[in-house]
MIDOSE-1310 file (N, C-alpha, C; in nm, 2 decimals, decimal comma, always signed):
residues 239
mqvv	+0,08/-0,13/+0,00/-0,02/-0,01/+0,02/+0,09/+0,14/+0,00; +0,03/+0,22/-0,11/+0,10/+0,35/-0,08/+0,04/+0,42/+0,02; +0,12/+0,53/+0,13/+0,07/+0,60/+0,21/+0,07/+0,73/+0,18; -0,05/+0,77/+0,15/-0,02/+0,93/+0,09/-0,09/+1,02/+0,25
stpa	-0,04/+1,13/+0,22/-0,05/+1,23/+0,32/-0,10/+1,37/+0,27; -0,20/+1,42/+0,34/-0,23/+1,60/+0,29/-0,14/+1,67/+0,38; -0,06/+1,75/+0,32/+0,00/+1,84/+0,40/-0,03/+1,93/+0,43; -0,01/+2,03/+0,59/-0,04/+2,13/+0,62/+0,00/+2,23/+0,55
fgsg	-0,06/+2,35/+0,53/+0,00/+2,50/+0,45/+0,06/+2,55/+0,56; +0,17/+2,58/+0,53/+0,28/+2,65/+0,64/+0,31/+2,57/+0,73; +0,35/+2,43/+0,69/+0,41/+2,36/+0,78/+0,57/+2,35/+0,74; +0,64/+2,39/+0,82/+0,78/+2,39/+0,76/+0,89/+2,28/+0,83
sklg	+0,84/+2,19/+0,90/+0,93/+2,08/+0,94/+0,83/+1,95/+0,90; +0,94/+1,84/+0,92/+0,89/+1,70/+0,91/+0,81/+1,67/+1,00; +0,85/+1,72/+1,11/+0,76/+1,68/+1,26/+0,60/+1,74/+1,24; +0,61/+1,85/+1,17/+0,48/+1,94/+1,16/+0,39/+1,84/+1,05
mard	+0,48/+1,80/+0,95/+0,40/+1,72/+0,80/+0,36/+1,59/+0,87; +0,42/+1,49/+0,99/+0,35/+1,41/+1,04/+0,25/+1,40/+1,11; +0,20/+1,52/+1,18/+0,11/+1,57/+1,26/-0,03/+1,60/+1,20; -0,18/+1,57/+1,26/-0,25/+1,61/+1,23/-0,28/+1,74/+1,23
rrff	-0,22/+1,85/+1,13/-0,27/+1,97/+1,14/-0,37/+2,08/+1,10; -0,43/+2,13/+1,16/-0,52/+2,20/+1,09/-0,46/+2,33/+1,04; -0,55/+2,40/+0,94/-0,48/+2,48/+0,88/-0,61/+2,56/+0,81; -0,59/+2,65/+0,73/-0,72/+2,77/+0,69/-0,79/+2,80/+0,79
ygll	-0,72/+2,90/+0,89/-0,79/+2,89/+1,00/-0,91/+2,77/+1,04; -0,86/+2,68/+1,08/-0,90/+2,59/+1,12/-1,00/+2,49/+1,01; -1,04/+2,55/+0,95/-1,17/+2,51/+0,85/-1,14/+2,37/+0,76; -0,97/+2,30/+0,78/-0,90/+2,19/+0,71/-0,83/+2,10/+0,79
hrrv	-0,80/+2,00/+0,80/-0,66/+1,93/+0,85/-0,65/+1,85/+0,76; -0,54/+1,77/+0,77/-0,46/+1,68/+0,69/-0,47/+1,51/+0,76; -0,53/+1,45/+0,69/-0,53/+1,31/+0,71/-0,46/+1,20/+0,64; -0,39/+1,10/+0,72/-0,31/+1,00/+0,63/-0,41/+0,87/+0,57
falp	-0,41/+0,85/+0,43/-0,48/+0,74/+0,44/-0,39/+0,69/+0,30; -0,42/+0,53/+0,28/-0,36/+0,43/+0,23/-0,43/+0,45/+0,05; -0,33/+0,40/-0,05/-0,39/+0,41/-0,14/-0,34/+0,25/-0,21; -0,42/+0,16/-0,30/-0,32/+0,07/-0,33/-0,22/+0,09/-0,42
twrg	-0,14/-0,02/-0,41/-0,03/-0,02/-0,51/-0,06/-0,05/-0,64; +0,03/-0,10/-0,76/-0,01/-0,16/-0,90/-0,05/-0,26/-0,85; +0,00/-0,33/-0,76/-0,06/-0,50/-0,74/-0,18/-0,52/-0,69; -0,18/-0,39/-0,57/-0,32/-0,38/-0,54/-0,45/-0,32/-0,66
wllv	-0,39/-0,27/-0,72/-0,52/-0,23/-0,80/-0,54/-0,33/-0,92; -0,44/-0,42/-0,92/-0,45/-0,55/-1,06/-0,56/-0,64/-0,95; -0,55/-0,64/-0,83/-0,64/-0,75/-0,76/-0,78/-0,68/-0,77; -0,77/-0,57/-0,74/-0,91/-0,53/-0,78/-0,97/-0,54/-0,88
avla	-0,91/-0,51/-0,99/-0,95/-0,54/-1,15/-0,96/-0,66/-1,16; -0,91/-0,76/-1,08/-0,93/-0,90/-1,11/-1,06/-0,95/-1,07; -1,08/-0,91/-0,96/-1,17/-0,93/-0,86/-1,33/-0,87/-0,90; -1,33/-0,78/-0,98/-1,43/-0,67/-1,03/-1,42/-0,75/-1,16
gavg	-1,37/-0,81/-1,21/-1,39/-0,86/-1,35/-1,47/-1,01/-1,32; -1,41/-1,08/-1,21/-1,46/-1,18/-1,16/-1,65/-1,17/-1,09; -1,62/-1,06/-1,03/-1,78/-1,06/-0,99/-1,87/-1,01/-1,15; -1,82/-0,92/-1,24/-1,87/-0,88/-1,33/-1,92/-0,99/-1,45
fagv	-1,85/-1,12/-1,44/-1,85/-1,22/-1,52/-1,96/-1,29/-1,49; -1,94/-1,34/-1,33/-2,07/-1,38/-1,28/-2,21/-1,35/-1,27; -2,20/-1,19/-1,29/-2,31/-1,16/-1,31/-2,36/-1,16/-1,43; -2,28/-1,14/-1,53/-2,32/-1,16/-1,67/-2,41/-1,31/-1,67
rtvh	-2,32/-1,43/-1,62/-2,34/-1,54/-1,68/-2,49/-1,59/-1,57; -2,53/-1,52/-1,49/-2,66/-1,53/-1,41/-2,75/-1,45/-1,39; -2,73/-1,35/-1,45/-2,84/-1,24/-1,44/-3,00/-1,30/-1,52; -2,96/-1,36/-1,63/-3,07/-1,43/-1,69/-3,14/-1,53/-1,61
vfla	-3,07/-1,61/-1,53/-3,16/-1,70/-1,49/-3,24/-1,64/-1,37; -3,15/-1,52/-1,33/-3,24/-1,45/-1,19/-3,35/-1,37/-1,24; -3,39/-1,35/-1,40/-3,49/-1,27/-1,41/-3,58/-1,35/-1,48; -3,52/-1,46/-1,51/-3,63/-1,59/-1,58/-3,64/-1,70/-1,54
pths	-3,67/-1,71/-1,37/-3,75/-1,79/-1,31/-3,84/-1,94/-1,31; -3,83/-2,02/-1,28/-4,00/-2,09/-1,29/-3,98/-2,16/-1,16; -4,07/-2,14/-1,11/-4,13/-2,17/-0,95/-4,28/-2,18/-0,98; -4,30/-2,34/-1,01/-4,44/-2,34/-1,04/-4,49/-2,37/-0,92
vpgg	-4,65/-2,38/-0,88/-4,73/-2,39/-0,79/-4,87/-2,42/-0,83; -4,87/-2,55/-0,91/-4,96/-2,63/-0,98/-5,12/-2,63/-0,88; -5,21/-2,61/-0,96/-5,35/-2,60/-0,93/-5,42/-2,46/-0,89; -5,51/-2,42/-0,84/-5,57/-2,32/-0,85/-5,58/-2,23/-0,98
llvv	-5,51/-2,14/-1,01/-5,54/-2,07/-1,12/-5,43/-2,05/-1,24; -5,47/-2,12/-1,36/-5,37/-2,05/-1,45/-5,40/-1,95/-1,51; -5,28/-1,84/-1,52/-5,29/-1,73/-1,55/-5,17/-1,68/-1,66; -5,22/-1,67/-1,80/-5,16/-1,66/-1,88/-5,16/-1,50/-1,93
egwl	-5,03/-1,42/-1,98/-5,05/-1,25/-2,05/-5,03/-1,29/-2,18; -5,16/-1,26/-2,20/-5,21/-1,27/-2,40/-5,14/-1,24/-2,48; -5,03/-1,12/-2,43/-4,94/-1,09/-2,58/-4,81/-1,18/-2,55; -4,82/-1,29/-2,51/-4,69/-1,39/-2,54/-4,70/-1,45/-2,69
pdyc	-4,58/-1,46/-2,75/-4,61/-1,53/-2,86/-4,66/-1,66/-2,88; -4,68/-1,74/-2,97/-4,73/-1,87/-2,99/-4,69/-1,97/-2,92; -4,55/-1,97/-2,95/-4,48/-2,08/-2,87/-4,50/-2,10/-2,72; -4,49/-1,97/-2,67/-4,51/-1,94/-2,53/-4,63/-2,01/-2,48
leea	-4,76/-1,96/-2,58/-4,91/-2,00/-2,55/-4,92/-2,15/-2,57; -4,84/-2,22/-2,64/-4,83/-2,35/-2,65/-4,80/-2,45/-2,55; -4,68/-2,34/-2,46/-4,63/-2,42/-2,36/-4,75/-2,42/-2,22; -4,81/-2,31/-2,23/-4,92/-2,29/-2,13/-5,02/-2,37/-2,13
vaes	-5,07/-2,42/-2,30/-5,15/-2,53/-2,34/-5,10/-2,66/-2,23; -4,96/-2,66/-2,27/-4,91/-2,79/-2,22/-4,90/-2,82/-2,09; -4,91/-2,69/-1,98/-4,89/-2,69/-1,84/-5,06/-2,70/-1,82; -5,17/-2,66/-1,91/-5,29/-2,70/-1,85/-5,31/-2,85/-1,86
rrnh	-5,29/-2,89/-1,94/-5,28/-3,05/-1,94/-5,19/-3,15/-1,84; -5,10/-3,06/-1,81/-5,04/-3,14/-1,68/-5,07/-3,16/-1,58; -5,14/-3,05/-1,55/-5,19/-3,01/-1,38/-5,34/-2,95/-1,40; -5,41/-3,02/-1,28/-5,56/-2,96/-1,29/-5,55/-2,78/-1,24
ydal	-5,60/-2,74/-1,29/-5,66/-2,56/-1,27/-5,82/-2,57/-1,28; -5,86/-2,49/-1,16/-6,00/-2,43/-1,17/-6,02/-2,38/-1,28; -5,94/-2,28/-1,34/-5,97/-2,19/-1,46/-5,85/-2,15/-1,52; -5,84/-2,09/-1,67/-5,75/-2,07/-1,76/-5,78/-1,91/-1,82
lvtg	-5,73/-1,82/-1,75/-5,72/-1,70/-1,70/-5,64/-1,62/-1,81; -5,67/-1,51/-1,87/-5,58/-1,45/-2,01/-5,59/-1,31/-1,97; -5,49/-1,23/-1,92/-5,45/-1,08/-1,90/-5,40/-1,04/-2,04; -5,44/-0,88/-2,02/-5,36/-0,83/-2,14/-5,46/-0,69/-2,19
gvig	-5,36/-0,57/-2,22/-5,44/-0,44/-2,24/-5,49/-0,46/-2,40; -5,51/-0,32/-2,44/-5,54/-0,35/-2,58/-5,46/-0,29/-2,68; -5,46/-0,37/-2,78/-5,36/-0,39/-2,92/-5,34/-0,25/-2,98; -5,24/-0,20/-2,98/-5,22/-0,09/-3,11/-5,25/+0,05/-3,01
pitp	-5,27/+0,18/-3,07/-5,28/+0,29/-3,01/-5,39/+0,28/-2,93; -5,41/+0,38/-2,81/-5,50/+0,42/-2,75/-5,61/+0,52/-2,79; -5,73/+0,47/-2,83/-5,80/+0,55/-2,90/-5,96/+0,53/-2,83; -6,04/+0,62/-2,86/-6,17/+0,62/-2,77/-6,26/+0,50/-2,84
gprf	-6,35/+0,45/-2,78/-6,43/+0,30/-2,82/-6,34/+0,18/-2,80; -6,45/+0,09/-2,81/-6,41/-0,07/-2,80/-6,27/-0,11/-2,88; -6,19/-0,15/-2,81/-6,10/-0,22/-2,88/-6,06/-0,34/-2,85; -5,99/-0,43/-2,94/-5,95/-0,57/-2,90/-5,83/-0,58/-2,84
tyad	-5,84/-0,66/-2,73/-5,72/-0,65/-2,61/-5,60/-0,78/-2,68; -5,51/-0,76/-2,59/-5,41/-0,89/-2,59/-5,51/-1,02/-2,54; -5,58/-0,97/-2,42/-5,64/-1,11/-2,34/-5,71/-1,17/-2,43; -5,78/-1,08/-2,56/-5,89/-1,15/-2,61/-5,82/-1,23/-2,71
lgat	-5,69/-1,15/-2,76/-5,63/-1,25/-2,86/-5,55/-1,37/-2,81; -5,48/-1,35/-2,68/-5,45/-1,47/-2,60/-5,53/-1,60/-2,58; -5,66/-1,54/-2,59/-5,77/-1,67/-2,54/-5,83/-1,74/-2,64; -5,78/-1,66/-2,76/-5,83/-1,70/-2,92/-5,76/-1,77/-2,95
klek	-5,62/-1,77/-2,90/-5,52/-1,83/-2,99/-5,52/-1,94/-2,90; -5,52/-1,95/-2,74/-5,49/-2,08/-2,68/-5,64/-2,20/-2,68; -5,74/-2,14/-2,74/-5,83/-2,23/-2,79/-5,81/-2,27/-2,90; -5,76/-2,20/-3,01/-5,71/-2,28/-3,14/-5,61/-2,36/-3,08
lgat	-5,54/-2,35/-2,99/-5,42/-2,43/-2,98/-5,45/-2,55/-2,89; -5,58/-2,58/-2,86/-5,64/-2,70/-2,80/-5,64/-2,68/-2,64; -5,64/-2,57/-2,58/-5,71/-2,53/-2,46/-5,83/-2,53/-2,44; -5,91/-2,64/-2,38/-6,02/-2,67/-2,38/-6,08/-2,72/-2,22
tpap	-5,99/-2,75/-2,16/-6,01/-2,80/-2,00/-5,91/-2,74/-1,93; -5,95/-2,63/-1,88/-6,03/-2,55/-1,84/-6,05/-2,47/-2,00; -6,16/-2,41/-2,04/-6,17/-2,30/-2,14/-6,11/-2,15/-2,12; -6,02/-2,14/-2,19/-5,98/-1,99/-2,17/-6,06/-1,88/-2,17
qavp	-6,07/-1,76/-2,08/-6,14/-1,67/-2,05/-6,04/-1,54/-2,02; -6,11/-1,45/-2,11/-6,01/-1,33/-2,14/-6,07/-1,24/-2,01; -5,98/-1,17/-1,97/-5,97/-1,06/-1,86/-5,87/-0,94/-1,92; -5,95/-0,87/-1,98/-5,92/-0,75/-2,07/-5,89/-0,60/-1,97
sqda	-5,80/-0,57/-1,97/-5,77/-0,45/-1,88/-5,78/-0,31/-1,96; -5,77/-0,21/-1,91/-5,78/-0,06/-1,96/-5,70/+0,02/-2,01; -5,71/+0,10/-2,10/-5,62/+0,16/-2,17/-5,47/+0,23/-2,10; -5,36/+0,20/-2,12/-5,25/+0,24/-2,05/-5,16/+0,25/-2,09
yrdr	-5,09/+0,39/-2,09/-4,95/+0,42/-2,14/-4,85/+0,34/-2,07; -4,83/+0,30/-1,94/-4,73/+0,28/-1,87/-4,80/+0,17/-1,75; -4,72/+0,07/-1,66/-4,74/+0,01/-1,59/-4,85/-0,11/-1,62; -4,82/-0,14/-1,79/-4,95/-0,23/-1,83/-4,95/-0,35/-1,73
tyis	-4,87/-0,42/-1,69/-4,87/-0,54/-1,65/-4,90/-0,53/-1,49; -4,88/-0,44/-1,44/-4,96/-0,42/-1,28/-5,08/-0,35/-1,35; -5,14/-0,30/-1,43/-5,28/-0,26/-1,44/-5,33/-0,40/-1,48; -5,29/-0,49/-1,57/-5,34/-0,60/-1,60/-5,36/-0,70/-1,45
aitl	-5,25/-0,68/-1,37/-5,26/-0,76/-1,24/-5,40/-0,73/-1,16; -5,39/-0,59/-1,12/-5,53/-0,52/-1,07/-5,67/-0,56/-1,14; -5,66/-0,55/-1,29/-5,77/-0,58/-1,32/-5,81/-0,75/-1,30; -5,71/-0,87/-1,26/-5,71/-0,97/-1,27/-5,79/-0,99/-1,11
rdwl	-5,73/-0,91/-1,03/-5,79/-0,93/-0,85/-5,94/-0,85/-0,90; -5,94/-0,72/-0,92/-6,11/-0,69/-0,91/-6,17/-0,79/-0,98; -6,17/-0,86/-1,11/-6,25/-0,95/-1,20/-6,25/-1,05/-1,10; -6,17/-1,10/-1,01/-6,21/-1,26/-0,90/-6,26/-1,20/-0,78
narh	-6,26/-1,03/-0,74/-6,31/-0,99/-0,63/-6,49/-1,01/-0,68; -6,50/-0,96/-0,81/-6,68/-0,92/-0,86/-6,73/-1,05/-0,84; -6,60/-1,16/-0,87/-6,69/-1,31/-0,87/-6,70/-1,35/-0,74; -6,67/-1,30/-0,65/-6,64/-1,36/-0,50/-6,53/-1,45/-0,50
whpa	-6,43/-1,49/-0,58/-6,33/-1,57/-0,64/-6,20/-1,57/-0,55; -6,17/-1,63/-0,40/-6,05/-1,60/-0,35/-5,94/-1,69/-0,35; -5,88/-1,71/-0,50/-5,78/-1,82/-0,49/-5,71/-1,82/-0,37; -5,64/-1,93/-0,36/-5,49/-1,93/-0,26/-5,39/-1,94/-0,37
kinl	-5,38/-1,97/-0,48/-5,27/-1,99/-0,56/-5,30/-1,94/-0,68; -5,20/-1,86/-0,75/-5,21/-1,87/-0,95/-5,08/-1,90/-0,97; -5,08/-2,00/-1,08/-4,99/-1,99/-1,17/-4,95/-1,91/-1,30; -4,84/-1,84/-1,33/-4,87/-1,72/-1,40/-4,75/-1,77/-1,49
vsig	-4,78/-1,77/-1,63/-4,73/-1,80/-1,75/-4,67/-1,67/-1,83; -4,53/-1,62/-1,84/-4,46/-1,51/-1,88/-4,36/-1,56/-1,97; -4,25/-1,47/-1,98/-4,16/-1,52/-2,08/-4,04/-1,47/-2,05; -3,90/-1,56/-2,07/-3,80/-1,53/-2,06/-3,77/-1,42/-1,92
phsr	-3,71/-1,33/-1,96/-3,65/-1,22/-1,86/-3,76/-1,13/-1,78; -3,86/-1,12/-1,88/-3,98/-1,04/-1,83/-4,05/-1,12/-1,70; -4,01/-1,25/-1,63/-4,13/-1,32/-1,57/-4,11/-1,26/-1,41; -3,97/-1,24/-1,37/-3,95/-1,19/-1,25/-4,03/-1,07/-1,23
rsrl	-4,03/-0,98/-1,30/-4,09/-0,87/-1,24/-4,26/-0,90/-1,29; -4,29/-0,97/-1,39/-4,45/-1,00/-1,35/-4,50/-1,08/-1,24; -4,42/-1,17/-1,19/-4,47/-1,25/-1,07/-4,43/-1,12/-0,97; -4,37/-1,00/-0,94/-4,33/-0,93/-0,85/-4,50/-0,82/-0,84
lfee	-4,52/-0,77/-0,97/-4,66/-0,69/-1,00/-4,79/-0,78/-0,95; -4,77/-0,88/-1,02/-4,87/-0,96/-0,96/-4,92/-0,99/-0,79; -4,78/-1,03/-0,75/-4,77/-1,04/-0,58/-4,84/-0,89/-0,53; -4,80/-0,79/-0,58/-4,81/-0,67/-0,52/-4,98/-0,66/-0,55
algp	-5,02/-0,70/-0,66/-5,17/-0,67/-0,68/-5,27/-0,79/-0,60; -5,22/-0,90/-0,62/-5,32/-0,98/-0,55/-5,33/-0,97/-0,39; -5,18/-0,95/-0,34/-5,16/-0,94/-0,18/-5,12/-1,08/-0,13; -5,11/-1,03/-0,02/-5,02/-1,15/+0,08/-5,08/-1,29/+0,04
dvev	-5,23/-1,28/+0,05/-5,29/-1,43/+0,07/-5,30/-1,47/-0,07; -5,22/-1,47/-0,21/-5,23/-1,56/-0,29/-5,10/-1,57/-0,33; -5,10/-1,71/-0,32/-4,93/-1,73/-0,37/-4,91/-1,71/-0,50; -4,80/-1,70/-0,60/-4,81/-1,67/-0,69/-4,67/-1,76/-0,74
giia	-4,72/-1,85/-0,83/-4,62/-1,95/-0,89/-4,58/-1,86/-1,04; -4,45/-1,92/-1,12/-4,41/-1,83/-1,21/-4,36/-1,94/-1,28; -4,43/-1,93/-1,44/-4,36/-2,03/-1,52/-4,28/-1,93/-1,65; -4,15/-1,94/-1,65/-4,07/-1,86/-1,73/-4,03/-1,95/-1,87
akdl	-4,19/-1,93/-1,96/-4,17/-2,00/-2,11/-3,99/-1,91/-2,16; -3,94/-2,01/-2,24/-3,81/-1,96/-2,29/-3,82/-1,87/-2,41; -3,76/-1,76/-2,43/-3,75/-1,69/-2,57/-3,68/-1,73/-2,63; -3,73/-1,76/-2,78/-3,65/-1,88/-2,86/-3,59/-1,74/-2,97
ryde	-3,57/-1,63/-2,95/-3,53/-1,50/-3,02/-3,38/-1,51/-2,99; -3,30/-1,57/-2,90/-3,19/-1,56/-2,87/-3,16/-1,67/-2,79; -3,00/-1,70/-2,78/-2,99/-1,82/-2,72/-2,99/-1,77/-2,55; -3,03/-1,82/-2,44/-3,04/-1,76/-2,28/-2,90/-1,80/-2,24
rhww	-2,82/-1,92/-2,30/-2,74/-1,92/-2,19/-2,62/-1,80/-2,28; -2,65/-1,72/-2,41/-2,53/-1,67/-2,41/-2,59/-1,53/-2,46; -2,69/-1,48/-2,39/-2,79/-1,36/-2,39/-2,71/-1,27/-2,47; -2,60/-1,21/-2,44/-2,50/-1,09/-2,49/-2,45/-1,11/-2,63
rsse	-2,48/-1,19/-2,71/-2,41/-1,26/-2,81/-2,49/-1,19/-2,94; -2,63/-1,13/-2,86/-2,72/-1,12/-2,99/-2,79/-0,98/-2,93; -2,84/-0,89/-3,00/-2,87/-0,78/-2,99/-3,02/-0,77/-2,92; -3,08/-0,84/-2,97/-3,25/-0,91/-2,90/-3,23/-0,97/-2,76
gfrs	-3,12/-1,05/-2,74/-3,11/-1,08/-2,58/-3,05/-1,00/-2,50; -2,95/-0,88/-2,55/-2,88/-0,79/-2,46/-3,02/-0,67/-2,45; -3,07/-0,65/-2,58/-3,19/-0,57/-2,49/-3,32/-0,58/-2,42; -3,33/-0,72/-2,45/-3,41/-0,77/-2,40/-3,39/-0,79/-2,18
vvde	-3,24/-0,84/-2,20/-3,19/-0,85/-2,03/-3,19/-0,71/-1,96; -3,10/-0,63/-2,07/-3,09/-0,49/-2,00/-3,24/-0,44/-1,96; -3,31/-0,42/-2,09/-3,44/-0,36/-2,05/-3,53/-0,41/-1,90; -3,52/-0,54/-1,91/-3,58/-0,61/-1,79/-3,52/-0,61/-1,65
lvay	-3,38/-0,59/-1,69/-3,31/-0,57/-1,52/-3,34/-0,40/-1,49; -3,34/-0,32/-1,57/-3,40/-0,19/-1,50/-3,51/-0,21/-1,47; -3,57/-0,24/-1,57/-3,79/-0,24/-1,52/-3,78/-0,31/-1,39; -3,73/-0,45/-1,38/-3,70/-0,50/-1,24/-3,63/-0,45/-1,09
vyar	-3,55/-0,37/-1,11/-3,50/-0,22/-1,02/-3,62/-0,14/-0,99; -3,65/-0,08/-1,09/-3,75/+0,02/-1,10/-3,89/-0,01/-1,01; -3,92/-0,13/-1,07/-4,05/-0,21/-0,97/-4,03/-0,24/-0,84; -3,89/-0,30/-0,79/-3,87/-0,33/-0,68/-3,83/-0,23/-0,60
ivfi	-3,80/-0,08/-0,64/-3,70/+0,01/-0,54/-3,81/+0,09/-0,58; -3,83/+0,16/-0,68/-3,92/+0,32/-0,71/-4,06/+0,30/-0,71; -4,09/+0,21/-0,79/-4,24/+0,20/-0,80/-4,34/+0,18/-0,69; -4,41/+0,26/-0,66/-4,53/+0,29/-0,58/-4,65/+0,22/-0,63
pek	-4,69/+0,11/-0,59/-4,82/+0,05/-0,65/-4,94/+0,14/-0,62; -5,02/+0,16/-0,67/-5,20/+0,22/-0,64/-5,26/+0,09/-0,62; -5,30/+0,08/-0,49/-5,40/-0,04/-0,48/-5,57/+0,02/-0,53
């Protein structure tokens, strides 16, 4: 370590330099502190690189968890691509569910009048893909410029309450790195009495193990990481 001291102004002796001296009318004082040598900086760089490499390798796994809780309600985000909806159909056949519900807001620009929603589109696609028991039901949400996932979750909560339906658990189907944020927002909306499981369908647009090698993977992971941090730390949900 290199030891660095800030000299006191007006100190003319080595003894004065070694002491903690006040100067500039007592507003400043000198402290002795240590800086790494080049070997120390090299070690810091190696450790930082190792942490960064580990973060890059594990961030996708963190953002795209699968913690399924079969039974109860199966909830699908209606904007998902067809190959993710196929996975939702397979899940509905693997396990018994009381209902298959599809969430989502309006498709396209927000304009006055009734609009077709991702909930309607997803329910139609699921039915065509063979989801019949239980039959898919659309739970469309209102127009929204922002916080669309949370608004979909709030709409689902209100839809269930209007039918006096109080499930103990739901299984949510989402895609890739969007999944952790979706589960967080559904947990916020539904409250602590509802256990929210998550099934992260694979995003086929890129190799999830090497997401940083493609622009689609890089944008998806970075955007969702920022959005998750915002949802976890900054976002204040409206109940």
